[in-house]
DRENKOLBA-338962 format. One record per residue (C-alpha): residue in one letter; chain; y, x, z negated. Coordinates in nm, 4 decimals, m for minus. Example, Ala and Ser with C-alpha at 12.3 -4.5 7.8 and 13.67 -1.06 7.14 Angstrom:
residues 2
  r  c         y         x         z
  a  A   m0.4500    1.2300   m0.7800
  s  A   m0.1060    1.3670   m0.7140
end
This chain:
residues 526
  r  c         y         x         z
  x  A    0.0000    0.0000    0.0000
  x  A    0.3576    0.1160    0.0650
  x  A    0.5944    0.1866   m0.2206
  x  A    0.8403   m0.0865   m0.1230
  x  A    0.6998   m0.3568   m0.3501
  x  A    0.9775   m0.4337   m0.5936
  x  A    0.8430   m0.7056   m0.8125
  x  A    0.7237   m0.5901   m1.1501
  x  A    0.4736   m0.8459   m1.2683
  x  A    0.4196   m0.8240   m1.6406
  x  A    0.0548   m0.8418   m1.7480
  x  A    0.0042   m1.1843   m1.9000
  x  A   m0.1317   m1.2890   m2.2355
  x  A   m0.3398   m1.6017   m2.2800
  x  A   m0.2068   m1.9354   m2.4040
  x  A   m0.2313   m1.9851   m2.7786
  x  A   m0.3986   m2.3002   m2.9051
  x  A   m0.5151   m2.3264   m3.2648
  x  A   m0.8532   m2.4579   m3.3702
  x  A   m1.0732   m2.4359   m3.6752
  x  A   m1.3710   m2.1997   m3.6888
  x  A   m1.6937   m2.2212   m3.8806
  x  A   m1.9269   m1.9404   m3.9743
  x  A   m2.2930   m1.9403   m3.8843
  x  A   m2.6010   m1.8727   m4.0957
  x  A   m2.6081   m1.5535   m4.2976
  x  A   m2.9332   m1.4273   m4.1459
  x  A   m2.7702   m1.4059   m3.8032
  x  A   m2.4478   m1.2526   m3.6793
  x  A   m2.1906   m1.5085   m3.7975
  x  A   m2.0741   m1.7278   m3.5114
  x  A   m1.7321   m1.8887   m3.5113
  x  A   m1.7496   m2.2145   m3.3188
  x  A   m1.4720   m2.2950   m3.0747
  x  A   m1.2601   m2.6004   m3.1344
  x  A   m1.1135   m2.8366   m2.8793
  x  A   m0.9102   m2.5644   m2.7033
  x  A   m0.9386   m2.2453   m2.5934
  x  A    1.2263    1.5017   m3.9154
  x  A    0.8942    1.3811   m3.9657
  x  A    0.8645    1.0671   m4.1677
  x  A    0.7843    1.1027   m4.5363
  x  A    0.4327    1.0086   m4.6434
  x  A    0.3756    0.6599   m4.7719
  x  A    0.3761    0.6215   m5.1484
  x  A    0.2298    0.2720   m5.1428
  x  A    0.0221    0.1774   m5.4410
  x  A   m0.3502    0.1279   m5.3893
  x  A   m0.4505   m0.2407   m5.4160
  x  A   m0.6508   m0.3249   m5.7257
  x  A   m0.9097   m0.4967   m5.5058
  x  A   m1.0223   m0.2486   m5.2389
  x  A   m1.0869   m0.5363   m4.9979
  x  A   m0.7524   m0.7056   m5.0548
  x  A   m0.4965   m0.6998   m4.7778
  x  A   m0.1555   m0.5965   m4.9079
  x  A    0.1277   m0.8470   m4.8765
  x  A    0.3764   m0.7873   m4.5934
  x  A    0.6808   m0.5949   m4.7110
  x  A    1.0406   m0.6770   m4.6354
  x  A    1.2030   m0.4274   m4.4020
  x  A    1.5364   m0.2531   m4.4280
  x  A    1.5531   m0.0839   m4.0875
  x  A    1.7528    0.2274   m4.0096
  x  A    1.7423    0.1378   m3.6383
  x  A    2.0735    0.0391   m3.4789
  x  A    2.0031   m0.2902   m3.3039
  x  A    2.2177   m0.4794   m3.0560
  x  A    2.1655   m0.8432   m2.9630
  x  A    1.9721   m0.8860   m2.6366
  x  A    1.8482   m1.2411   m2.6781
  x  A    1.9672   m1.3792   m2.3459
  x  A    1.8189   m1.0979   m2.1372
  x  A    1.4912   m1.1030   m2.3296
  x  A    1.4409   m1.4793   m2.3054
  x  A    1.5263   m1.4723   m1.9347
  x  A    1.2829   m1.1855   m1.8691
  x  A    0.9862   m1.3415   m2.0452
  x  A    1.0536   m1.6810   m1.8869
  x  A    1.0589   m1.5192   m1.5426
  x  A    0.7238   m1.3609   m1.6249
  x  A    0.5750   m1.7026   m1.7052
  x  A    0.6399   m1.7168   m2.0804
  x  A    0.9163   m1.9695   m2.1468
  x  A    1.0137   m2.0160   m2.5089
  x  A    0.8411   m2.3348   m2.6320
  x  A    1.0605   m2.6385   m2.6851
  x  A    1.1975   m2.6452   m3.0366
  x  A    1.1421   m2.2726   m3.0943
  x  A    1.4609   m2.0752   m3.1207
  x  A    1.4211   m1.7005   m3.0790
  x  A    1.6562   m1.4136   m3.1435
  x  A    1.6038   m1.0660   m2.9965
  x  A    1.7642   m0.7314   m3.0749
  x  A    1.7214   m0.4058   m2.8840
  x  A    1.7362   m0.0550   m3.0226
  x  A    1.5892    0.2920   m2.9895
  x  A    1.3806    0.5186   m3.2063
  x  A    1.4119    0.8961   m3.1903
  x  A    1.0745    1.0706   m3.2027
  x  A    0.9556    1.4265   m3.1596
  x  A    0.8801    1.4908   m2.7937
  x  A    0.5847    1.6990   m2.9077
  x  A    0.4586    1.5807   m3.2474
  x  A    0.2860    1.9182   m3.2877
  x  A    0.6316    2.0836   m3.2837
  x  A    0.8493    1.8603   m3.5040
  x  A    1.2216    1.9050   m3.4567
  x  A    1.1918    2.1080   m3.1374
  x  A    1.3019    1.8317   m2.9018
  x  A    1.3591    1.4570   m2.9296
  x  A    1.2644    1.1594   m2.7134
  x  A    1.4007    0.8091   m2.7522
  x  A    1.1706    0.5093   m2.7322
  x  A    1.2730    0.1468   m2.6867
  x  A    1.2324   m0.0918   m2.9811
  x  A    1.2619   m0.4691   m2.9558
  x  A    1.2818   m0.6945   m3.2592
  x  A    1.2198   m1.0612   m3.1847
  x  A    1.1697   m1.3510   m3.4211
  x  A    1.2893   m1.6932   m3.5239
  x  A    1.6605   m1.7396   m3.4667
  x  A    1.7197   m1.8048   m3.8362
  x  A    1.5044   m1.5145   m3.9592
  x  A    1.6743   m1.2867   m4.2106
  x  A    1.7094   m0.9218   m4.1138
  x  A    1.4676   m0.8261   m4.3902
  x  A    1.1781   m1.0496   m4.2768
  x  A    0.8606   m0.8335   m4.2575
  x  A    0.7841   m0.6615   m3.9301
  x  A    0.4667   m0.7137   m3.7316
  x  A    0.4579   m0.4143   m3.5003
  x  A    0.3161   m0.4664   m3.1501
  x  A    0.1676   m0.1720   m2.9578
  x  A    0.0598   m0.2518   m2.6036
  x  A   m0.1777   m0.0925   m2.3543
  x  A   m0.0512    0.1793   m2.1211
  x  A   m0.1648   m0.0335   m1.8258
  x  A    0.0596   m0.3200   m1.9338
  x  A    0.4022   m0.1564   m1.9372
  x  A    0.6331   m0.1461   m2.2372
  x  A    0.5302   m0.2749   m2.5778
  x  A    0.8805   m0.4103   m2.6383
  x  A    0.8391   m0.6792   m2.3769
  x  A    0.4845   m0.7412   m2.4975
  x  A    0.6317   m0.8287   m2.8369
  x  A    0.8723   m1.0719   m2.6722
  x  A    0.5915   m1.2410   m2.4811
  x  A    0.3801   m1.2636   m2.7934
  x  A    0.6688   m1.4276   m2.9772
  x  A    0.6413   m1.7199   m2.7332
  x  A    0.2687   m1.7562   m2.8005
  x  A    0.2053   m1.7038   m3.1719
  x  A    0.1872   m1.9950   m3.4113
  x  A    0.4713   m2.1135   m3.6321
  x  A    0.3104   m1.9650   m3.9485
  x  A    0.3069   m1.6184   m3.7904
  x  A    0.6684   m1.6504   m3.6786
  x  A    0.7673   m1.7800   m4.0213
  x  A    0.6174   m1.4748   m4.1905
  x  A    0.7079   m1.1952   m3.9478
  x  A    0.9521   m1.0618   m3.6968
  x  A    0.7676   m0.8991   m3.4086
  x  A    0.8741   m0.5407   m3.3431
  x  A    0.7629   m0.3880   m3.0147
  x  A    0.7591   m0.0083   m2.9954
  x  A    0.7474    0.1179   m2.6388
  x  A    0.4756    0.3655   m2.5472
  x  A    0.5657    0.7070   m2.4094
  x  A    0.6213    0.6740   m2.0352
  x  A    0.7555    0.3167   m2.0488
  x  A    1.0897    0.1479   m2.1049
  x  A    1.3747    0.3913   m2.1681
  x  A    1.1228    0.6788   m2.1537
  x  A    0.9808    0.5643   m1.8196
  x  A    0.7772    0.8344   m1.6482
  x  A    0.8450    0.8338   m1.2745
  x  A    0.7366    1.1682   m1.1359
  x  A    0.4571    1.1194   m0.8813
  x  A    0.5454    1.1157   m0.5097
  x  A    0.5220    0.7522   m0.3935
  x  A    0.3110    0.8543   m0.0946
  x  A    0.0614    1.0271   m0.3257
  x  A    0.0340    0.7214   m0.5497
  x  A   m0.0403    0.5117   m0.2429
  x  A   m0.2875    0.7654   m0.1014
  x  A   m0.4838    0.7887   m0.4271
  x  A   m0.4928    0.4093   m0.4532
  x  A   m0.5954    0.3727   m0.0891
  x  A   m0.8857    0.6211   m0.0981
  x  A   m1.1863    0.4431    0.0603
  x  A   m1.4277    0.3428   m0.2186
  x  A   m1.7513    0.4732   m0.0710
  x  A   m2.0438    0.6736   m0.2029
  x  A   m2.2644    0.9192   m0.0196
  x  A   m2.1443    1.2277    0.1647
  x  A   m1.7678    1.1728    0.1437
  x  A   m1.4963    1.4312    0.1956
  x  A   m1.2880    1.4199   m0.1219
  x  A   m1.0596    1.7043   m0.0162
  x  A   m0.7662    1.4765    0.0797
  x  A   m0.7892    1.2946   m0.2546
  x  A   m0.7844    1.6248   m0.4437
  x  A   m0.4777    1.7390   m0.2490
  x  A   m0.2911    1.4194   m0.3376
  x  A   m0.3864    1.4673   m0.7027
  x  A   m0.2464    1.8202   m0.6875
  x  A    0.0771    1.6873   m0.5378
  x  A    0.1147    1.4465   m0.8304
  x  A    0.0559    1.7177   m1.0894
  x  A    0.2905    1.9585   m0.9137
  x  A    0.5808    1.7134   m0.8984
  x  A    0.5225    1.5814   m1.2502
  x  A    0.5014    1.9322   m1.3932
  x  A    0.8227    2.0346   m1.2163
  x  A    1.0038    1.7311   m1.3564
  x  A    0.8515    1.7158   m1.7046
  x  A    0.7579    2.0801   m1.7671
  x  A    0.6215    2.1216   m2.1198
  x  A    0.6572    1.7504   m2.2012
  x  A    0.3840    1.6518   m1.9573
  x  A    0.1289    1.6599   m2.2397
  x  A    0.3297    1.4235   m2.4619
  x  A    0.2108    1.1126   m2.2771
  x  A   m0.1038    1.0615   m2.4824
  x  A   m0.2503    0.8362   m2.7452
  x  A   m0.2034    1.0923   m3.0222
  x  A    0.1738    1.0854   m2.9616
  x  A    0.1816    0.7074   m3.0019
  x  A   m0.0048    0.7436   m3.3316
  x  A    0.2654    0.9841   m3.4533
  x  A    0.5387    0.7504   m3.3251
  x  A    0.3991    0.4675   m3.5363
  x  A    0.4397    0.6647   m3.8563
  x  A    0.7954    0.7498   m3.7549
  x  A    0.8600    0.3791   m3.6990
  x  A    0.7205    0.2958   m4.0425
  x  A    0.9706    0.5343   m4.1956
  x  A    1.2569    0.3889   m3.9881
  x  A    1.1665    0.0356   m4.1008
  x  A    1.1619    0.1636   m4.4584
  x  A    0.8334    0.0044   m4.5537
  x  A    0.5446    0.1702   m4.7320
  x  A    0.2785   m0.0107   m4.5318
  x  A    0.2863   m0.1177   m4.1695
  x  A    0.1448   m0.4429   m4.0330
  x  A    0.0366   m0.3893   m3.6716
  x  A   m0.1298   m0.5568   m3.3751
  x  A   m0.2474   m0.3168   m3.1034
  x  A   m0.4008   m0.3907   m2.7632
  x  A   m0.6262   m0.1683   m2.5503
  x  A   m0.5412    0.1992   m2.5772
  x  A   m0.2458    0.0849   m2.7892
  x  A   m0.5054   m0.0381   m3.0407
  x  A   m0.6755    0.3013   m3.0127
  x  A   m0.3448    0.4640   m3.1020
  x  A   m0.3162    0.2352   m3.4048
  x  A   m0.6693    0.3346   m3.5077
  x  A   m0.5736    0.7022   m3.4814
  x  A   m0.2602    0.6371   m3.6861
  x  A   m0.4644    0.4586   m3.9536
  x  A   m0.7083    0.7512   m3.9673
  x  A   m0.4227    0.9978   m4.0131
  x  A   m0.2164    0.7836   m4.2519
  x  A   m0.4536    0.5532   m4.4421
  x  A   m0.2044    0.4907   m4.7232
  x  A    0.0384    0.3477   m4.4666
  x  A   m0.2069    0.0782   m4.3523
  x  A   m0.1136   m0.2829   m4.4153
  x  A   m0.2535   m0.5781   m4.2223
  x  A   m0.3900   m0.4345   m3.8996
  x  A   m0.5518   m0.5970   m3.5956
  x  A   m0.7060   m0.3775   m3.3258
  x  A   m0.7521   m0.5975   m3.0203
  x  A   m1.0045   m0.4427   m2.7816
  x  A   m0.9423   m0.0746   m2.8583
  x  A   m1.0504    0.1726   m2.5915
  x  A   m1.3355    0.4002   m2.6955
  x  A   m1.1611    0.7373   m2.6987
  x  A   m1.4515    0.9092   m2.8717
  x  A   m1.6555    0.9208   m2.5531
  x  A   m1.5283    1.1484   m2.2778
  x  A   m1.5460    1.1269   m1.9025
  x  A   m1.7403    1.0303   m1.7041
  x  A   m1.8933    0.7996   m1.9666
  x  A   m1.5673    0.6151   m2.0261
  x  A   m1.5165    0.5359   m1.6575
  x  A   m1.8778    0.4302   m1.6097
  x  A   m1.8489    0.1835   m1.8977
  x  A   m1.5353    0.0387   m1.7420
  x  A   m1.7042    0.0010   m1.4051
  x  A   m1.9833   m0.1988   m1.5680
  x  A   m1.7357   m0.4124   m1.7599
  x  A   m1.5370   m0.4788   m1.4418
  x  A   m1.8551   m0.6070   m1.2742
  x  A   m1.9085   m0.8412   m1.5703
  x  A   m1.5473   m0.9587   m1.5490
  x  A   m1.5935   m1.0293   m1.1780
  x  A   m1.8965   m1.2439   m1.2582
  x  A   m1.6883   m1.4384   m1.5117
  x  A   m1.4089   m1.4759   m1.2550
  x  A   m1.6548   m1.6083   m0.9967
  x  A   m1.8061   m1.8566   m1.2427
  x  A   m1.4616   m1.9791   m1.3477
  x  A   m1.3552   m2.0247   m0.9850
  x  A   m1.6555   m2.2471   m0.9153
  x  A   m1.6128   m2.4380   m1.2428
  x  A   m1.2515   m2.5278   m1.1579
  x  A   m1.3669   m2.6931   m0.8377
  x  A   m1.2377   m2.6304   m0.4881
  x  A   m1.2783   m2.2531   m0.5215
  x  A   m1.0977   m2.0961   m0.2218
  x  A   m1.3656   m1.8249   m0.2122
  x  A   m1.6417   m2.0733   m0.1411
  x  A   m1.9790   m2.1231   m0.3053
  x  A   m2.0411   m1.7520   m0.3639
  x  A   m1.7120   m1.5959   m0.4776
  x  A   m1.8629   m1.2556   m0.5544
  x  A   m2.0006   m1.2252   m0.2016
  x  A   m1.6668   m1.3406   m0.0619
  x  A   m1.4793   m1.0746   m0.2625
  x  A   m1.7209   m0.8055   m0.1436
  x  A   m1.6666   m0.9239    0.2120
  x  A   m1.2897   m0.8998    0.1793
  x  A   m1.3109   m0.5443    0.0433
  x  A   m1.5567   m0.4403    0.3151
  x  A   m1.3344   m0.5904    0.5847
  x  A   m1.0285   m0.4068    0.4545
  x  A   m1.2279   m0.0850    0.4651
  x  A   m1.2723   m0.1370    0.8381
  x  A   m0.9266   m0.2756    0.9135
  x  A   m0.6430   m0.2607    0.6582
  x  A   m0.3832   m0.5353    0.6699
  x  A   m0.0062   m0.5023    0.6969
  x  A    0.2335   m0.7519    0.5443
  x  A    0.5446   m0.8854    0.7150
  x  A    0.7627   m0.6266    0.5409
  x  A    0.5324   m0.3388    0.6297
  x  A    0.3315   m0.2936    0.3107
  x  A   m0.0296   m0.2028    0.3771
  x  A   m0.3371   m0.3339    0.1993
  x  A   m0.6541   m0.1232    0.2069
  x  A   m0.9943   m0.1612    0.0465
  x  A   m0.8886    0.0746   m0.2336
  x  A   m0.5681   m0.1176   m0.2848
  x  A   m0.7580   m0.4466   m0.2978
  x  A   m0.9843   m0.3096   m0.5715
  x  A   m0.6827   m0.1961   m0.7722
  x  A   m0.5277   m0.5409   m0.7324
  x  A   m0.8579   m0.7010   m0.8303
  x  A   m0.8947   m0.4872   m1.1418
  x  A   m0.5362   m0.5662   m1.2411
  x  A   m0.5898   m0.9379   m1.1887
  x  A   m0.9212   m0.9518   m1.3721
  x  A   m0.7483   m0.8396   m1.6908
  x  A   m0.5610   m1.1705   m1.7073
  x  A   m0.7659   m1.4924   m1.6740
  x  A   m0.4490   m1.7020   m1.6640
  x  A   m0.3822   m1.5502   m1.3207
  x  A   m0.7341   m1.5944   m1.1852
  x  A   m0.6424   m1.8957   m0.9680
  x  A   m0.3663   m1.6882   m0.8034
  x  A   m0.6070   m1.3953   m0.7681
  x  A   m0.8665   m1.6169   m0.5993
  x  A   m0.6026   m1.7526   m0.3631
  x  A   m0.4827   m1.4015   m0.2802
  x  A   m0.8352   m1.2805   m0.2077
  x  A   m0.9072   m1.5804    0.0129
  x  A   m0.5812   m1.5277    0.2025
  x  A   m0.6626   m1.1605    0.2558
  x  A   m0.9928   m1.2719    0.4057
  x  A   m0.7974   m1.4636    0.6708
  x  A   m0.5510   m1.1814    0.7414
  x  A   m0.2692   m1.2430    0.4910
  x  A   m0.2394   m0.9600    0.2336
  x  A    0.0742   m1.0885    0.0579
  x  A   m0.0980   m1.2332   m0.2489
  x  A   m0.3001   m0.9221   m0.3302
  x  A   m0.0034   m0.6939   m0.2650
  x  A    0.1769   m0.8910   m0.5364
  x  A   m0.0935   m0.7833   m0.7823
  x  A   m0.0292   m0.4205   m0.6860
  x  A    0.3447   m0.4380   m0.7603
  x  A    0.3131   m0.3748   m1.1362
  x  A    0.1156   m0.0606   m1.0604
  x  A    0.2912    0.0922   m0.7591
  x  A    0.6280   m0.0850   m0.7531
  x  A    0.9539    0.0089   m0.9253
  x  A    0.8852    0.0713   m1.2934
  x  A    0.5116    0.0547   m1.2228
  x  A    0.2418    0.1783   m1.4564
  x  A    0.0659    0.4256   m1.2228
  x  A    0.2239    0.7434   m1.3593
  x  A    0.1931    0.6470   m1.7246
  x  A   m0.1659    0.5278   m1.6870
  x  A   m0.2632    0.8497   m1.5120
  x  A   m0.0842    1.0786   m1.7579
  x  A   m0.2286    0.8987   m2.0601
  x  A   m0.5807    0.8940   m1.9155
  x  A   m0.5737    1.2636   m1.8220
  x  A   m0.4174    1.3761   m2.1495
  x  A   m0.6700    1.1726   m2.3487
  x  A   m0.9698    1.3519   m2.1995
  x  A   m1.0763    1.7165   m2.1953
  x  A   m1.3258    1.6885   m1.9105
  x  A   m1.2165    1.7815   m1.5586
  x  A   m1.4671    1.7034   m1.2828
  x  A   m1.4967    1.8959   m0.9578
  x  A   m1.5352    1.7211   m0.6185
  x  A   m1.9155    1.7764   m0.5969
  x  A   m1.9648    1.6116   m0.9385
  x  A   m1.7398    1.3216   m0.8434
  x  A   m1.9228    1.2745   m0.5131
  x  A   m2.2574    1.2565   m0.6915
  x  A   m2.1225    1.0007   m0.9390
  x  A   m1.9695    0.7931   m0.6596
  x  A   m2.3031    0.7853   m0.4810
  x  A   m2.4951    0.6806   m0.7922
  x  A   m2.2381    0.4381   m0.9297
  x  A   m2.1953    0.2640   m0.5928
  x  A   m2.5558    0.1504   m0.6329
  x  A   m2.5336    0.0601   m1.0032
  x  A   m2.1908   m0.1057   m0.9838
  x  A   m2.1626   m0.2232   m0.6231
  x  A   m1.7976   m0.3211   m0.6121
  x  A   m1.6273   m0.0940   m0.8646
  x  A   m1.8578    0.2071   m0.9058
  x  A   m1.7438    0.4327   m0.6216
  x  A   m1.3739    0.3781   m0.6881
  x  A   m1.4192    0.4424   m1.0607
  x  A   m1.5885    0.7726   m0.9862
  x  A   m1.3313    0.8824   m0.7291
  x  A   m1.0430    0.8148   m0.9668
  x  A   m1.1885    1.0839   m1.1944
  x  A   m1.0733    1.3413   m0.9421
  x  A   m0.7102    1.2444   m1.0043
  x  A   m0.7304    1.4275   m1.3375
  x  A   m0.8971    1.7332   m1.1805
  x  A   m0.5767    1.9383   m1.1351
  x  A   m0.4167    1.8047   m1.4552
  x  A   m0.3237    2.0628   m1.7226
  x  A   m0.5834    2.1301   m1.9892
  x  A   m0.5654    1.8837   m2.2745
  x  A   m0.6671    1.8703   m2.6368
  x  A   m0.8054    1.5251   m2.5624
  x  A   m0.8010    1.2044   m2.7568
  x  A   m0.7084    1.1903   m3.1249
  x  A   m0.9849    1.2129   m3.3794
  x  A   m1.0933    0.8952   m3.5526
  x  A   m1.2220    0.9406   m3.9044
  x  A   m1.3760    0.7062   m4.1571
  x  A   m1.1073    0.5328   m4.3577
  x  A   m1.1078    0.6030   m4.7329
  x  A   m1.2619    0.3382   m4.9540
  x  A   m0.9228    0.2346   m5.0916
  x  A   m0.7756    0.1662   m4.7458
  x  A   m0.7235   m0.2027   m4.6633
  x  A   m0.9887   m0.3051   m4.4083
  x  A   m0.8796   m0.3587   m4.0476
  x  A   m0.9835   m0.6300   m3.8040
  x  A   m1.1313   m0.5065   m3.4755
  x  A   m1.1711   m0.7458   m3.1816
  x  A   m1.3916   m0.6878   m2.8779
  x  A   m1.4144   m0.8931   m2.5582
  x  A   m1.7478   m0.9267   m2.3784
  x  A   m1.6121   m0.8725   m2.0241
  x  A   m1.2995   m0.6625   m2.0695
  x  A   m1.2562   m0.4358   m1.7644
  x  A   m1.0135   m0.2158   m1.9554
  x  A   m1.1944   m0.1796   m2.2888
  x  A   m1.5697   m0.2566   m2.2815
  x  A   m1.6880   m0.4349   m2.5936
  x  A   m1.9409   m0.1702   m2.6958
  x  A   m1.6590    0.0835   m2.7126
  x  A   m1.4486   m0.1444   m2.9328
  x  A   m1.7460   m0.1943   m3.1608
  x  A   m1.7910    0.1828   m3.1784
  x  A   m1.4286    0.2197   m3.2938
  x  A   m1.4973   m0.0292   m3.5737
  x  A   m1.8068    0.1627   m3.6787
  x  A   m1.6199    0.4934   m3.6821
  x  A   m1.3408    0.3543   m3.8978
  x  A   m1.5877    0.2106   m4.1448
  x  A   m1.3361   m0.0019   m4.3345
  x  A   m1.3344   m0.2760   m4.0726
  x  A   m1.4584   m0.6170   m3.9711
  x  A   m1.5676   m0.6600   m3.6101
  x  A   m1.5263   m0.9903   m3.4271
  x  A   m1.6675   m1.0289   m3.0783
  x  A   m1.5337   m1.2787   m2.8274
  x  A   m1.7657   m1.3881   m2.5484
  x  A   m1.4815   m1.4295   m2.3037
  x  A   m1.3351   m1.2161   m2.0259
  x  A   m1.0123   m1.0313   m1.9558
  x  A   m0.8176   m0.7738   m2.1531
  x  A   m0.7895   m0.8637   m2.5179
  x  A   m0.8899   m1.1698   m2.7143
  x  A   m0.5720   m1.2596   m2.9072
  x  A   m0.4286   m1.5143   m2.8617
  x  A   m0.6476   m1.6289   m2.5702
  x  A   m0.9172   m1.7851   m2.7848
  x  A   m0.8423   m2.0523   m3.0459
  x  A   m1.1352   m1.9256   m3.2521
  x  A   m1.0116   m1.5652   m3.2409
  x  A   m0.6574   m1.6795   m3.3156
  x  A   m0.7683   m1.8566   m3.6323
  x  A   m0.9460   m1.5404   m3.7510
  x  A   m0.6474   m1.3196   m3.6704
  x  A   m0.4230   m1.5528   m3.8662
  x  A   m0.6670   m1.5315   m4.1538
  x  A   m0.5712   m1.1635   m4.1632
  x  A   m0.2006   m1.1767   m4.0799
  x  A   m0.1015   m1.4928   m4.2651
  x  A   m0.3634   m1.5597   m4.5315
  x  A   m0.4330   m1.1929   m4.6036
  x  A   m0.8130   m1.2142   m4.5998
  x  A   m1.0707   m1.0559   m4.3721
  x  A   m1.3273   m1.2538   m4.1685
  x  A   m1.6934   m1.1620   m4.1901
  x  A   m1.8041   m0.8563   m4.0022
  x  A   m2.0110   m0.9474   m3.6970
  x  A   m1.8518   m1.2877   m3.6385
  x  A   m1.8859   m1.4042   m3.2775
  x  A   m1.6428   m1.6398   m3.1055
  x  A   m1.7785   m1.8189   m2.7960
  x  A   m1.5956   m1.8172   m2.4647
end
């Protein structure tokens, strides 16, 4: 696809509807039944709760951050992205910045400023406790994620908290925009095929990205990583002037929260890790797990399309999708304004769309249109990745800095050949993308997760059965590594479970509002 797409489509969250949950028999994994709807900061000195399983009460904040009102712009932006403020809910938003160490390993050497958005009820006092939101690197800035979530959470959550979104490195005011647009497009457009494939051109494009990014960013290129976000969270806690932080993290943002909790257990308040990425495993295992999860998400997408009735992809949506991708591999399509859709681009659009079930009808329509020669719909799904302010550079930098393994072209070719058979639609592309990190500077890898001390408040970990971004087994592994956790599995699809599922929402509110932890092993149906 060309780099002229200008629409930045914000990754959507699911619609929140509350319902009661019940817990199943004790001899089985508990099942929650769905209802009717679907300078460095000082260390915390917080006192240890008398009950080791008690969740500490949210603390009032007294922020040092200089905020300015940005309500009108924020409400307009989230409404344009499909998240209008519900009738009767008045919201107020304030924008600010947080200064953090560019390299947390060298405190005080150089500073970076990250965007912070505080959004809550219009009549909320300044001191109302903060619920920090940390988004996934594939979803853009966390500040806007907090604004979107403020339109979806229940009244009890909004009555108890103000949502505070802390932008990830590489997003918002710290937007990373260093890769040549033609290299982004070339990497995305690489034909997803196994067998004896010449990967030389892909490697050259990867080198071009690293060269330009290194020239622009120099020594800061390694700062775009999950470990930096973990350090930024502790800095934010200090700036909010609270001893414990209440946090909701999504995807690799949840992984960053887990790393922060491991490093600062006495700073942990009420914490929800929604579908954390398994950063303990390295490549190629991480990419293989995602390829398998993407296949499962495609199956869920196909089933949902048929269940809605009148599926534009026909009686066999999976076969129709495969046919569209195969056809684009033979003959790419050009849009009216000159953007080009290839098989690789279609898979990137598909992966992006599968993360958000609310957009599945539009994704199905776009795929069907591409099958008849109109690429416009699928190109729209590529805009948040390759368009202005897109996530390509940040996703790539974070992924490469979070792994130590660098694979050579022969290894990637072998994986592409094998994975194309195991994961027919996504396997080859997942393997080939590994080569994009090949020329990347050596990295110390992902942060270390350690078992939380016995006096740390337990955290809630959510995992989604068909999450193409964070496979459920990896999220479960994060919960096991932390130890002081309760794992809840949702049998749905897409990235993240909260607040898509009414059952999951009720359990999350049990943590955030009621201050108690659901049973470990609870399962919420789709």
